[in-house]
Structures are given as C-alpha cells and as structure tokens.
KEFINU-658152 format. One record per atom (N, C-alpha, C): atom name; x, y, z; residue number from 1. Coordinates in Angstrom, 1 decimal, m for minus. Layout:
[site "CA",[X,Y,Z],NUM]
...
END
This chain:
[site "N",[0.8,m1.3,0.0],1]
[site "CA",[0.1,0.0,0.0],1]
[site "C",[0.8,1.2,0.0],1]
[site "N",[0.5,2.2,m0.7],2]
[site "CA",[1.2,3.5,m1.0],2]
[site "C",[0.9,4.4,0.4],2]
[site "N",[2.1,4.9,1.0],3]
[site "CA",[1.7,5.7,2.1],3]
[site "C",[2.5,7.0,1.8],3]
[site "N",[1.7,8.1,1.9],4]
[site "CA",[2.4,9.3,1.6],4]
[site "C",[2.8,10.0,3.0],4]
[site "N",[3.9,10.4,3.0],5]
[site "CA",[4.5,10.9,4.3],5]
[site "C",[4.6,12.3,4.3],5]
[site "N",[4.4,12.9,5.3],6]
[site "CA",[4.7,14.4,5.4],6]
[site "C",[5.6,14.7,6.5],6]
[site "N",[6.3,15.8,6.4],7]
[site "CA",[7.3,16.1,7.5],7]
[site "C",[6.9,17.3,8.2],7]
[site "N",[5.6,17.1,8.9],8]
[site "CA",[5.1,18.1,9.6],8]
[site "C",[6.0,18.6,10.9],8]
[site "N",[6.6,17.6,11.3],9]
[site "CA",[7.5,17.8,12.5],9]
[site "C",[8.8,18.5,12.2],9]
[site "N",[9.1,18.5,10.8],10]
[site "CA",[10.3,19.2,10.4],10]
[site "C",[10.1,20.0,9.2],10]
[site "N",[9.5,21.3,9.3],11]
[site "CA",[9.2,21.9,8.2],11]
[site "C",[10.4,22.3,7.3],11]
[site "N",[11.6,22.3,7.8],12]
[site "CA",[12.9,22.6,7.1],12]
[site "C",[13.2,21.5,6.1],12]
[site "N",[12.8,20.2,6.5],13]
[site "CA",[12.9,19.2,5.5],13]
[site "C",[12.2,19.3,4.3],13]
[site "N",[10.9,19.7,4.5],14]
[site "CA",[10.0,20.1,3.3],14]
[site "C",[10.7,21.1,2.4],14]
[site "N",[11.2,22.1,2.9],15]
[site "CA",[12.0,23.1,2.1],15]
[site "C",[13.1,22.5,1.3],15]
[site "N",[14.0,21.7,2.1],16]
[site "CA",[15.1,21.0,1.4],16]
[site "C",[14.6,20.2,0.3],16]
[site "N",[13.6,19.4,0.5],17]
[site "CA",[12.9,18.6,m0.8],17]
[site "C",[12.5,19.4,m1.9],17]
[site "N",[12.0,20.7,m1.6],18]
[site "CA",[11.5,21.4,m2.7],18]
[site "C",[12.7,22.1,m3.5],18]
[site "N",[13.7,22.5,m2.7],19]
[site "CA",[15.0,23.0,m3.3],19]
[site "C",[15.7,21.9,m4.2],19]
[site "N",[15.5,20.7,m3.9],20]
[site "CA",[16.1,19.7,m4.7],20]
[site "C",[15.4,19.6,m6.1],20]
[site "N",[14.1,19.9,m6.1],21]
[site "CA",[13.3,19.8,m7.3],21]
[site "C",[13.8,20.9,m8.3],21]
[site "N",[14.3,22.0,m7.9],22]
[site "CA",[14.7,23.1,m8.7],22]
[site "C",[16.2,23.2,m8.9],22]
[site "N",[17.0,22.1,m8.6],23]
[site "CA",[18.4,22.0,m8.9],23]
[site "C",[18.6,21.0,m9.9],23]
[site "N",[19.6,21.2,m10.7],24]
[site "CA",[20.0,20.1,m11.7],24]
[site "C",[21.4,20.3,m12.1],24]
[site "N",[22.0,19.5,m13.0],25]
[site "CA",[23.3,19.6,m13.4],25]
[site "C",[23.4,20.5,m14.5],25]
[site "N",[24.4,21.3,m14.3],26]
[site "CA",[24.7,22.4,m15.3],26]
[site "C",[26.1,22.3,m15.9],26]
[site "N",[26.2,22.8,m17.1],27]
[site "CA",[27.7,22.9,m17.8],27]
[site "C",[28.0,24.4,m17.7],27]
[site "N",[29.2,24.6,m17.3],28]
[site "CA",[29.7,26.0,m17.3],28]
[site "C",[30.4,26.1,m18.5],28]
[site "N",[30.1,27.2,m19.2],29]
[site "CA",[30.6,27.6,m20.6],29]
[site "C",[31.5,28.7,m20.4],29]
[site "N",[32.7,28.6,m21.0],30]
[site "CA",[33.5,29.9,m21.1],30]
[site "C",[34.1,30.0,m22.5],30]
[site "N",[34.1,31.1,m22.9],31]
[site "CA",[34.5,31.4,m24.3],31]
[site "C",[35.8,32.1,m24.4],31]
[site "N",[36.9,31.6,m24.8],32]
[site "CA",[38.1,32.3,m25.0],32]
[site "C",[38.7,31.9,m26.4],32]
[site "N",[39.0,32.9,m27.3],33]
[site "CA",[39.4,32.6,m28.7],33]
[site "C",[40.9,32.5,m28.5],33]
[site "N",[41.4,31.3,m29.1],34]
[site "CA",[42.9,31.0,m29.1],34]
[site "C",[43.6,31.6,m30.3],34]
[site "N",[42.7,32.1,m31.3],35]
[site "CA",[43.3,32.7,m32.6],35]
[site "C",[42.4,32.0,m33.7],35]
[site "N",[42.7,32.6,m34.9],36]
[site "CA",[41.7,32.1,m36.0],36]
[site "C",[42.6,31.4,m37.0],36]
[site "N",[42.1,30.5,m37.6],37]
[site "CA",[42.7,29.7,m38.6],37]
[site "C",[42.5,30.4,m39.9],37]
[site "N",[42.8,29.6,m41.1],38]
[site "CA",[42.8,30.3,m42.5],38]
[site "C",[41.4,30.7,m42.9],38]
[site "N",[41.3,31.5,m43.9],39]
[site "CA",[40.0,31.8,m44.6],39]
[site "C",[39.7,30.7,m45.5],39]
[site "N",[38.5,30.3,m45.4],40]
[site "CA",[37.9,29.1,m46.3],40]
[site "C",[37.3,29.7,m47.7],40]
[site "N",[37.8,29.4,m48.7],41]
[site "CA",[37.2,29.9,m50.0],41]
[site "C",[36.6,28.7,m50.8],41]
[site "N",[37.2,27.5,m50.6],42]
[site "CA",[36.7,26.4,m51.3],42]
[site "C",[36.8,25.2,m50.5],42]
[site "N",[36.2,24.1,m50.9],43]
[site "CA",[36.3,22.8,m50.3],43]
[site "C",[37.7,22.2,m50.3],43]
[site "N",[38.4,22.6,m51.4],44]
[site "CA",[40.0,22.3,m51.4],44]
[site "C",[40.6,22.8,m50.1],44]
[site "N",[40.3,23.9,m49.8],45]
[site "CA",[40.9,24.6,m48.5],45]
[site "C",[40.8,23.8,m47.4],45]
[site "N",[39.5,23.1,m47.2],46]
[site "CA",[39.3,22.2,m46.1],46]
[site "C",[40.1,21.0,m46.2],46]
[site "N",[40.1,20.4,m47.4],47]
[site "CA",[40.8,19.1,m47.6],47]
[site "C",[42.4,19.4,m47.4],47]
[site "N",[42.9,20.4,m47.7],48]
[site "CA",[44.2,20.7,m47.4],48]
[site "C",[44.6,21.2,m46.0],48]
[site "N",[43.4,21.6,m45.3],49]
[site "CA",[43.7,21.8,m43.9],49]
[site "C",[43.7,20.6,m43.1],49]
[site "N",[42.8,19.7,m43.4],50]
[site "CA",[42.7,18.5,m42.5],50]
[site "C",[43.5,17.4,m42.9],50]
[site "N",[43.8,17.0,m44.2],51]
[site "CA",[44.5,15.7,m44.3],51]
[site "C",[45.9,15.6,m43.9],51]
[site "N",[46.7,16.6,m43.9],52]
[site "CA",[48.0,16.5,m43.3],52]
[site "C",[48.2,15.9,m42.0],52]
[site "N",[47.1,16.2,m41.1],53]
[site "CA",[47.1,15.8,m39.7],53]
[site "C",[46.2,14.7,m39.4],53]
[site "N",[45.4,14.2,m40.4],54]
[site "CA",[44.5,13.1,m40.3],54]
[site "C",[45.2,11.7,m40.3],54]
[site "N",[45.9,11.3,m39.2],55]
[site "CA",[46.7,10.2,m39.2],55]
[site "C",[46.0,8.8,m39.6],55]
[site "N",[44.7,8.7,m39.1],56]
[site "CA",[44.1,7.4,m39.3],56]
[site "C",[43.2,7.4,m40.5],56]
[site "N",[43.3,8.4,m41.4],57]
[site "CA",[42.4,8.5,m42.5],57]
[site "C",[42.1,7.3,m43.3],57]
[site "N",[43.1,6.5,m43.4],58]
[site "CA",[43.0,5.1,m44.2],58]
[site "C",[42.7,3.9,m43.3],58]
[site "N",[42.5,4.2,m42.0],59]
[site "CA",[42.3,3.2,m41.0],59]
[site "C",[40.9,3.0,m40.4],59]
[site "N",[40.2,4.1,m40.0],60]
[site "CA",[38.9,4.1,m39.4],60]
[site "C",[38.3,5.4,m39.7],60]
[site "N",[36.9,5.3,m39.9],61]
[site "CA",[36.1,6.4,m40.1],61]
[site "C",[35.9,7.3,m38.9],61]
[site "N",[36.1,8.6,m39.2],62]
[site "CA",[36.0,9.6,m38.2],62]
[site "C",[35.2,10.7,m38.8],62]
[site "N",[34.4,11.5,m37.9],63]
[site "CA",[33.6,12.6,m38.3],63]
[site "C",[34.1,13.9,m37.5],63]
[site "N",[34.4,14.9,m38.3],64]
[site "CA",[34.8,16.2,m37.8],64]
[site "C",[33.8,17.3,m38.2],64]
[site "N",[33.8,18.3,m37.5],65]
[site "CA",[33.1,19.5,m37.7],65]
[site "C",[34.1,20.7,m37.7],65]
[site "N",[34.2,21.5,m38.8],66]
[site "CA",[34.9,22.6,m38.9],66]
[site "C",[34.1,23.9,m38.6],66]
[site "N",[34.4,24.7,m37.6],67]
[site "CA",[33.7,25.8,m37.1],67]
[site "C",[34.1,27.0,m37.9],67]
[site "N",[33.2,27.8,m38.4],68]
[site "CA",[33.5,28.8,m39.3],68]
[site "C",[32.9,30.2,m38.7],68]
[site "N",[33.5,31.3,m38.9],69]
[site "CA",[33.0,32.5,m38.3],69]
[site "C",[32.3,33.3,m39.6],69]
[site "N",[31.8,34.5,m39.3],70]
[site "CA",[31.1,35.2,m40.4],70]
[site "C",[32.1,35.6,m41.5],70]
[site "N",[33.3,35.8,m41.3],71]
[site "CA",[34.4,36.1,m42.3],71]
[site "C",[35.0,34.8,m43.0],71]
[site "N",[34.2,33.7,m42.8],72]
[site "CA",[34.8,32.5,m43.3],72]
[site "C",[36.2,32.0,m42.8],72]
[site "N",[36.4,32.4,m41.6],73]
[site "CA",[37.7,32.1,m41.0],73]
[site "C",[37.6,30.9,m40.1],73]
[site "N",[38.4,30.0,m40.1],74]
[site "CA",[38.3,28.8,m39.2],74]
[site "C",[38.4,29.1,m37.7],74]
[site "N",[37.5,29.0,m36.9],75]
[site "CA",[37.4,29.0,m35.5],75]
[site "C",[38.2,27.9,m34.8],75]
[site "N",[37.9,26.7,m35.4],76]
[site "CA",[38.4,25.5,m34.9],76]
[site "C",[37.9,24.3,m35.6],76]
[site "N",[38.5,23.2,m35.2],77]
[site "CA",[38.1,21.8,m35.8],77]
[site "C",[37.9,20.9,m34.6],77]
[site "N",[36.8,20.1,m34.6],78]
[site "CA",[36.5,19.3,m33.4],78]
[site "C",[36.0,17.9,m33.9],78]
[site "N",[36.6,16.9,m33.5],79]
[site "CA",[36.3,15.5,m33.8],79]
[site "C",[35.0,15.1,m33.0],79]
[site "N",[34.1,14.7,m33.8],80]
[site "CA",[32.6,14.4,m33.3],80]
[site "C",[32.7,12.9,m32.8],80]
[site "N",[33.2,12.1,m33.8],81]
[site "CA",[33.2,10.7,m33.4],81]
[site "C",[34.2,9.8,m34.3],81]
[site "N",[34.6,8.7,m33.8],82]
[site "CA",[35.5,7.8,m34.4],82]
[site "C",[34.8,6.4,m34.5],82]
[site "N",[34.9,5.7,m35.5],83]
[site "CA",[34.0,4.5,m35.7],83]
[site "C",[35.0,3.3,m36.1],83]
[site "N",[34.5,2.6,m36.9],84]
[site "CA",[35.2,1.4,m37.5],84]
[site "C",[35.7,1.7,m38.9],84]
[site "N",[36.1,0.6,m39.6],85]
[site "CA",[36.4,0.7,m41.1],85]
[site "C",[35.2,1.1,m41.9],85]
[site "N",[34.0,0.7,m41.5],86]
[site "CA",[33.0,0.9,m42.2],86]
[site "C",[32.0,2.0,m41.7],86]
[site "N",[32.2,2.7,m40.8],87]
[site "CA",[31.1,3.6,m40.4],87]
[site "C",[31.5,4.4,m39.1],87]
[site "N",[30.8,5.5,m38.8],88]
[site "CA",[30.9,6.1,m37.5],88]
[site "C",[29.5,6.8,m37.2],88]
[site "N",[29.2,7.3,m36.1],89]
[site "CA",[28.0,7.9,m35.9],89]
[site "C",[28.2,9.4,m35.8],89]
[site "N",[27.5,10.1,m36.5],90]
[site "CA",[27.5,11.6,m36.4],90]
[site "C",[26.2,12.1,m35.7],90]
[site "N",[26.3,12.5,m34.4],91]
[site "CA",[25.1,13.0,m33.8],91]
[site "C",[24.9,14.5,m34.1],91]
[site "N",[23.8,14.9,m34.7],92]
[site "CA",[23.6,16.4,m34.9],92]
[site "C",[23.5,17.1,m33.6],92]
[site "N",[23.1,16.6,m32.6],93]
[site "CA",[23.1,17.3,m31.3],93]
[site "C",[24.5,17.7,m30.8],93]
[site "N",[25.4,16.7,m31.0],94]
[site "CA",[26.7,17.0,m30.8],94]
[site "C",[27.5,18.1,m31.7],94]
[site "N",[27.1,17.9,m33.0],95]
[site "CA",[27.7,18.8,m33.9],95]
[site "C",[27.2,20.2,m33.6],95]
[site "N",[26.0,20.5,m33.3],96]
[site "CA",[25.6,21.8,m33.1],96]
[site "C",[25.7,22.3,m31.9],96]
[site "N",[25.9,21.5,m30.8],97]
[site "CA",[26.3,21.8,m29.4],97]
[site "C",[27.7,22.5,m29.5],97]
[site "N",[28.5,21.8,m30.2],98]
[site "CA",[30.0,22.3,m30.4],98]
[site "C",[30.0,23.7,m31.2],98]
[site "N",[29.1,23.7,m32.1],99]
[site "CA",[29.1,25.1,m33.0],99]
[site "C",[28.6,26.1,m32.1],99]
[site "N",[27.5,26.0,m31.4],100]
[site "CA",[27.0,27.0,m30.5],100]
[site "C",[28.0,27.3,m29.4],100]
[site "N",[28.6,26.5,m28.9],101]
[site "CA",[29.6,26.8,m27.9],101]
[site "C",[30.7,27.6,m28.3],101]
[site "N",[31.2,27.4,m29.6],102]
[site "CA",[32.2,28.2,m30.2],102]
[site "C",[31.8,29.4,m30.8],102]
[site "N",[30.5,29.8,m30.8],103]
[site "CA",[29.8,31.0,m31.3],103]
[site "C",[30.1,30.9,m32.9],103]
[site "N",[30.1,29.8,m33.5],104]
[site "CA",[30.1,29.7,m34.9],104]
[site "C",[29.0,30.2,m35.7],104]
[site "N",[29.3,30.7,m37.0],105]
[site "CA",[28.2,31.2,m37.8],105]
[site "C",[27.8,30.2,m38.8],105]
[site "N",[28.7,29.3,m39.2],106]
[site "CA",[28.6,28.3,m40.0],106]
[site "C",[29.4,26.9,m39.7],106]
[site "N",[29.1,25.8,m40.3],107]
[site "CA",[29.8,24.6,m40.1],107]
[site "C",[30.2,24.0,m41.4],107]
[site "N",[31.2,23.2,m41.4],108]
[site "CA",[31.5,22.4,m42.6],108]
[site "C",[31.8,21.0,m41.9],108]
[site "N",[30.9,20.0,m42.5],109]
[site "CA",[31.0,18.6,m41.9],109]
[site "C",[32.0,17.9,m42.7],109]
[site "N",[32.8,17.1,m42.1],110]
[site "CA",[33.9,16.3,m42.7],110]
[site "C",[33.9,14.9,m42.2],110]
[site "N",[34.1,13.9,m43.0],111]
[site "CA",[34.4,12.6,m42.7],111]
[site "C",[35.1,11.8,m43.6],111]
[site "N",[35.7,10.8,m43.4],112]
[site "CA",[36.5,10.1,m44.3],112]
[site "C",[36.0,8.6,m44.6],112]
[site "N",[36.3,8.1,m45.7],113]
[site "CA",[36.0,6.7,m46.1],113]
[site "C",[37.3,5.9,m46.2],113]
[site "N",[37.7,5.2,m45.3],114]
[site "CA",[38.9,4.3,m45.2],114]
[site "C",[38.9,3.5,m46.5],114]
[site "N",[37.7,3.1,m47.2],115]
[site "CA",[37.7,2.2,m48.3],115]
[site "C",[38.5,2.9,m49.5],115]
[site "N",[38.6,4.2,m49.4],116]
[site "CA",[39.3,5.0,m50.7],116]
[site "C",[38.2,5.5,m51.5],116]
[site "N",[37.0,5.2,m51.4],117]
[site "CA",[35.9,5.7,m52.2],117]
[site "C",[35.2,6.9,m51.7],117]
[site "N",[35.2,7.9,m52.4],118]
[site "CA",[34.6,9.2,m51.8],118]
[site "C",[33.1,9.3,m52.2],118]
[site "N",[32.5,8.4,m52.8],119]
[site "CA",[31.1,8.4,m53.2],119]
[site "C",[30.2,8.3,m51.9],119]
[site "N",[29.3,9.3,m51.7],120]
[site "CA",[28.5,9.4,m50.5],120]
[site "C",[27.4,8.2,m50.5],120]
[site "N",[27.4,7.6,m49.3],121]
[site "CA",[26.3,6.5,m49.1],121]
[site "C",[24.9,7.1,m48.8],121]
[site "N",[24.0,6.3,m48.7],122]
[site "CA",[22.6,6.8,m48.3],122]
[site "C",[22.7,7.5,m46.9],122]
[site "N",[23.4,6.9,m45.9],123]
[site "CA",[23.5,7.5,m44.5],123]
[site "C",[24.2,8.8,m44.7],123]
[site "N",[25.2,8.9,m45.5],124]
[site "CA",[25.8,10.2,m45.7],124]
[site "C",[24.9,11.2,m46.1],124]
[site "N",[24.1,11.0,m47.0],125]
[site "CA",[23.1,11.9,m47.6],125]
[site "C",[22.1,12.4,m46.5],125]
[site "N",[21.6,11.1,m45.7],126]
[site "CA",[20.6,11.4,m44.8],126]
[site "C",[21.2,12.3,m43.6],126]
[site "N",[22.3,12.1,m43.1],127]
[site "CA",[22.9,13.0,m42.0],127]
[site "C",[23.2,14.4,m42.5],127]
[site "N",[23.5,14.5,m43.8],128]
[site "CA",[23.8,15.9,m44.4],128]
[site "C",[22.4,16.6,m44.3],128]
[site "N",[21.3,16.0,m44.8],129]
[site "CA",[20.1,16.7,m44.8],129]
[site "C",[19.5,17.0,m43.4],129]
[site "N",[19.8,16.1,m42.4],130]
[site "CA",[19.3,16.4,m41.1],130]
[site "C",[20.1,17.5,m40.6],130]
[site "N",[21.3,17.6,m40.9],131]
[site "CA",[22.1,18.8,m40.4],131]
[site "C",[21.8,20.0,m41.0],131]
[site "N",[21.5,20.1,m42.4],132]
[site "CA",[21.2,21.2,m43.0],132]
[site "C",[19.7,21.8,m42.4],132]
[site "N",[18.9,21.0,m42.2],133]
[site "CA",[17.6,21.3,m41.5],133]
[site "C",[17.8,21.8,m40.2],133]
[site "N",[18.5,21.1,m39.4],134]
[site "CA",[18.8,21.7,m37.9],134]
[site "C",[19.5,22.9,m38.0],134]
[site "N",[20.5,23.2,m39.0],135]
[site "CA",[21.1,24.4,m39.0],135]
[site "C",[20.2,25.6,m39.4],135]
[site "N",[19.2,25.4,m40.3],136]
[site "CA",[18.2,26.3,m40.5],136]
[site "C",[17.5,26.9,m39.4],136]
[site "N",[17.2,25.8,m38.6],137]
[site "CA",[16.3,26.1,m37.4],137]
[site "C",[17.2,27.1,m36.4],137]
[site "N",[18.5,26.7,m36.2],138]
[site "CA",[19.5,27.4,m35.4],138]
[site "C",[20.1,28.6,m36.0],138]
[site "N",[19.8,28.8,m37.3],139]
[site "CA",[20.5,29.9,m38.1],139]
[site "C",[21.9,29.7,m38.1],139]
[site "N",[22.4,28.6,m38.4],140]
[site "CA",[23.9,28.1,m38.5],140]
[site "C",[23.9,27.4,m39.8],140]
[site "N",[24.6,28.1,m40.8],141]
[site "CA",[24.7,27.4,m42.1],141]
[site "C",[25.5,26.3,m42.2],141]
[site "N",[25.1,25.1,m42.8],142]
[site "CA",[25.9,24.0,m43.1],142]
[site "C",[26.5,24.4,m44.4],142]
[site "N",[27.8,24.8,m44.5],143]
[site "CA",[28.3,25.3,m45.8],143]
[site "C",[28.7,24.0,m46.7],143]
[site "N",[29.0,22.9,m46.2],144]
[site "CA",[29.5,21.8,m47.0],144]
[site "C",[29.5,20.6,m46.2],144]
[site "N",[29.6,19.4,m46.7],145]
[site "CA",[29.8,18.1,m46.1],145]
[site "C",[30.9,17.5,m47.1],145]
[site "N",[32.1,17.2,m46.7],146]
[site "CA",[33.2,16.9,m47.4],146]
[site "C",[33.5,15.3,m47.0],146]
[site "N",[33.6,14.5,m48.0],147]
[site "CA",[34.0,13.1,m47.7],147]
[site "C",[35.5,13.1,m48.2],147]
[site "N",[36.3,12.6,m47.4],148]
[site "CA",[37.7,12.5,m47.8],148]
[site "C",[38.4,11.2,m47.7],148]
[site "N",[39.4,11.0,m48.6],149]
[site "CA",[40.3,9.9,m48.6],149]
[site "C",[41.7,10.5,m48.6],149]
[site "N",[42.8,9.7,m48.5],150]
[site "CA",[44.1,10.2,m48.6],150]
[site "C",[44.3,11.0,m49.9],150]
[site "N",[43.8,10.6,m51.1],151]
[site "CA",[44.1,11.3,m52.4],151]
[site "C",[43.1,12.1,m52.9],151]
[site "N",[41.8,12.1,m52.4],152]
[site "CA",[40.8,12.8,m53.2],152]
[site "C",[39.6,13.1,m52.2],152]
[site "N",[38.6,13.9,m52.6],153]
[site "CA",[37.5,14.3,m51.7],153]
[site "C",[36.2,14.5,m52.7],153]
[site "N",[35.1,14.5,m51.9],154]
[site "CA",[33.9,14.7,m52.6],154]
[site "C",[33.2,15.8,m51.8],154]
[site "N",[32.7,16.8,m52.5],155]
[site "CA",[32.1,17.9,m51.7],155]
[site "C",[30.5,18.0,m52.1],155]
[site "N",[29.7,17.9,m51.1],156]
[site "CA",[28.3,18.0,m51.3],156]
[site "C",[27.9,19.4,m52.0],156]
[site "N",[28.5,20.4,m51.3],157]
[site "CA",[28.2,21.7,m52.0],157]
[site "C",[28.6,21.8,m53.4],157]
[site "N",[29.7,21.4,m53.8],158]
[site "CA",[30.2,21.5,m55.3],158]
[site "C",[29.3,20.6,m56.1],158]
[site "N",[28.8,19.5,m55.7],159]
[site "CA",[27.9,18.6,m56.3],159]
[site "C",[26.5,19.1,m56.4],159]
[site "N",[26.1,20.1,m55.7],160]
[site "CA",[24.8,20.7,m55.5],160]
[site "C",[23.8,19.8,m54.8],160]
[site "N",[24.3,19.1,m53.8],161]
[site "CA",[23.6,18.2,m52.9],161]
[site "C",[23.2,18.8,m51.6],161]
[site "N",[23.5,20.0,m51.3],162]
[site "CA",[23.0,20.6,m50.1],162]
[site "C",[21.6,21.2,m50.0],162]
END
C-alpha cells in the first residue's frame, strides 16, 4: 500500500525537498578565442587543412566539424566521433552543441571513407540533410559536407547536394 509521508514535525525538511526539485546539473561555458585559422574559400581549402594531420584517414572512419565565423575564418576543428572501417556515428546534437559553444556562424561537416571511395552513401546523404535542416532552425549554415580519402575528396556543395 502506498503511504504518503509528510514532515510536519520538520518543516525545514520540506523546504530542502522542494529545493532539490529546482536544482539540476549544469555545464559551465567559457569562451576564449585562441586565434583564428585560415580563410575558407573552397572545399579544397578544407581538404588541405585536414588531411596532413588526419593520421588514421586510411584506418577508421571519423567525423569532424569545422567551425567557421562570419568572415569564413576557421574558429576550430572538433572530432565528433570515431568508428570502425565501415562507419561512424555523427550526432547532430553534438555537432550543433559544439558550433553553438564556439559561437560559430557556419559549419563544414567532414568525414573520411577508409575504403578509398569518396562516393556518399545513403547514410551520408541522410545525415547531411538532417544537419542542413537543424542548421536552418538554429540559423547556423551548413556550408558543405566533405568526404575525404588520402588522395581525393567529394564535396556535397560542389555537387549541388546541399
């Protein structure tokens, strides 16, 4: 049988219980700019920016977001996920959380295909469209989604797929 208990004998305990209802875990956000990266004019600029330091580009699939300011300067690059040889998870919530924290005006989505083929999969197209729609809602432009290999890349923007 359910028994409702009241703490009439200790009114301070009731206040403590109510205070707990209005507390929750919080993230503290601080913003400090460490400098700006290069100006992005084309998808080739992103390819040349990322591939020299992408040590596991042939080994496992990873997903990155490049954060861009209003002047098309790179604010930063953040790895969103690392997967296996055949896929990784790109969570739009994590992508846009990162962009909002960095005060970005636009994002460029990037991931690799360890297979060596740059052709987008159905999943690649789906996540791109999800992110484009989420970006519209947040007023954060998805400038491109670039699929990379060691020797070439595929740009959704250049192919008219955004």
